[in-house]
N, C-alpha and C positions, 0 to 999 in steps of 0.2 A: 202448190200444196196448201193445205188448210192453215199451217202455221204462218205462211207468208201472207195469206189473205187477212189473218187476224192482226198482223203487225200495226196497221193504221190505228185500229181500235186501242191496242195496247199503248201506243205512243200518246193517243189522246188521253187515256186514263192517266198515264205517267205525268203528263204535263198539267194536269188539273190541280187547282188550288187545294182541293181536298186531299189529293194524294201527296202533295208536298207537306201539308200540315200533318198528316198522318205519319209519313215516313220520317219527319224530323224529330220525332219524339221516341226515344228508346222505351220510355214508360208506357206509352200507348201501345206499341208493337208488343212489348212483353205482356201487357194485359190481355192483348188479342191472342197471343200464344197460349196463355193459361186457359182462356175461353175455348180455344181450339182443342186443347188436350182434354178439357171437361167433356166437350161434345164428342170427341173421339172415344173417350172411355165409355160414355152411355151408349153410343152406336155400336162400337166394336164389342163392347162387353155383352150387350144383348145378342149380337150376331154370333159371338162365340158360344153363348149358352145354348142357343137354338141349333147352332152347327154341331155342337158336341152332343145334343139329344138326337139329331138326325144320324150321327155316327154311332149311336147306341150307348153313349156315356153321359155323364153328368146327371142332371135332373131327370129322373125316370118316372116320376109320378104324373100320371095323367097323359093324354095324347099330346103329341108335338104341336098340334094346332092350338090347343089351349094355351100352352106356354108361349107360342109365337103371338097370339092375341094379347096375352097379359104383358108381354114385353114391348108390344108395338108402340105405345105412347112414349116409352122411354127411349127406344130406338129412334123414333121420329124426332123427338125433341133433341137428341144427340146429333142426329144428321143435319138438322136445321142449324143448330149451334155451330157445328163443324164447318158447314158450307158458308155460312154468313161470316164467321170470323176468318176463315181461310181466304174468302174473297177480299175482305178488308186488309189482311196481311199482304196479299198479292198487290192490292192498290198501292200500298205504301212503298212499294219497289217494283212496279210492274215490268219495266223494261229489263232489269237485271234478273228478275225471276224468269221472265218469258224466254230469254236467251239461253237459259240453262238447260242442258240436256236432261238432267234428272227431273226438273220441273215438268218437261214435256212428257217424260216417261211416266210421271205420277198422274198427269192429266189423262193420258191415254188409258192407264190402268184404272183410274177413277171412273172414267166413262164406262169401260167394260164392267167393272164391278157394280156400278149403279144399274146398268141395263140388266145384268144377270140377276141382281137382287130383286129388282122390281118386276121381273118376268118369272124365270124358272125358280129361283130360290124361294120366292113368296108363294108360288104355286105348290111346290112340294111341302113347304113348312106349314101351310095352311090346309093341306089336303086332309080328308078323313083318314083315320088310322088304317093302314094296310092298302091304301089306294095305289101306292108306289111301293115297289120292292125294296128290300134292304140295300141292294147295290145302288138303286137310284138315289136313295136317301144319302148313302155314303159318298157317292161321287158328287152329288149336289153340295153337300157340306163341304167336302174337300176343295172343290173348285171355288166355292164362296170364300173359304178361309184363305186359300192361297192367293186369290185376287186381292182380298183386303190386306193380307201381309205384304204383298207387292206394293200396294198403295202406300202403306206405312214405311216400308223400307226405302222406296223412292223418295218419299217425303223427307225422311231423316237424312238421306243422301244429299239433298239440296244444300244442306248447311255445310257439307264437307267438299263438294265438288263444284 
């Protein structure tokens, strides 16, 4: 399986001097968690606003595509910050994170959410007004929000299980 194939890479990351340096400081990891939360807030906040608009709620002035384009730089910055800080958090305890079932669930959901976001969600959110029907917009928003909620819930569960 994929997880077993990645184990040597995870072991190498975990054994690196950088990983040991990073993981030995609660302050460094705490700062990375703060940056991770800021990134998640920007990314998921923007996604929630666009998703709510696709559902017919929230910001209703102007086309969804305009709103999506206006939020794109903030969402991109948030995703970048979340992925970089999350990778560094992982580096500080690679083997222990990697062995956890909730971490693996989070990574699987993250991959699905990213693929969905950069394919279908982006297509629907940036389409001209009326190109897709109301149900398509609603289902797209619902799937995107459920995937991202799943990523967040699995991420939070890592700390408890």
